[in-house]
C-alpha positions, 0 to 999 in steps of 0.5 A, a space after each residue: 500500500 502506498 503512502 497515498 492510499 487510505 483504508 476503508 473498513 466495512 462495518 459488518 464484515 471488517 473487509 478493507 478497501 483501499 482508496 488510492 490516489 486519484 486517477 490522472 485528471 480525475 475530478 473529486 466527484 468522479 473519485 468519490 463516485 468510483 469509491 462509492 460504487 465499489 462500496 455499494 457493490 460490496 453491500 449488495 453482494 455480501 450484505 443484502 439485508 443491509 442493502 435493503 435498509 439502504 434502499 428503504 432509507 433512500 426512498 424515505 429520503 426522497 419522499 421527505 424531500 418531496 413533501 418539503 416542497 408543500 405547505 400543509 394545512 393538515 396538522 397530521 401531515 405537518 407532524 408527519 413531515 416534522 417527524 420524518 425530518 427529525 428522524 433524518 436529522 438525528 441519524 445524521 448527527 455525529 455527536 450526541 450530548 446527553 444530560 450527564 455530559 451537560 451536568 459534568 461540564 457545568 460542575 466544572 464551572 464550580 458555580 454556586 448551588 443556586 445557579 447550577 441547576 438553572 445553568 444545567 436546565 438552560 444548557 439542556 434546553 439549548 441542546 434540545 433546540 439545536 439537536 431538535 429534541 424539543 421545540 424552543 421553550 417559551 420565554 422564561 418568566 420574569 419578576 418586576 425587576 426583570 430577573 428571570 424566575 
């Protein structure tokens, strides 16, 4: 293997594939397509069950992209579209931030106990919105002096 080769390993059978340097004059999209074609052939041939999942997900992605072009008055369809979007969004996230991680990071701030829970809650709410776990919360209540309750 040359210093310009990279290995790709199948997550199901651990077979490795070598992605060598681009062919002379080969554009990046063509190089990627050449590699993808080989990986797809491997999935179809050696892992047909997984290939069926890939095909089903592709069809679902196409359906989702199609329904995103419409404004629905039907609340059920609005919810269905949002649920589909959420499933794709979650499946594409590289990192997940759980409550324990947020609590650990806030603990490192060594805040007074009366602030720690509020900071954890605000970070969880922000995480939930950014990772589309929950819709944005309503504005927090404030007292007459403008302090958040």
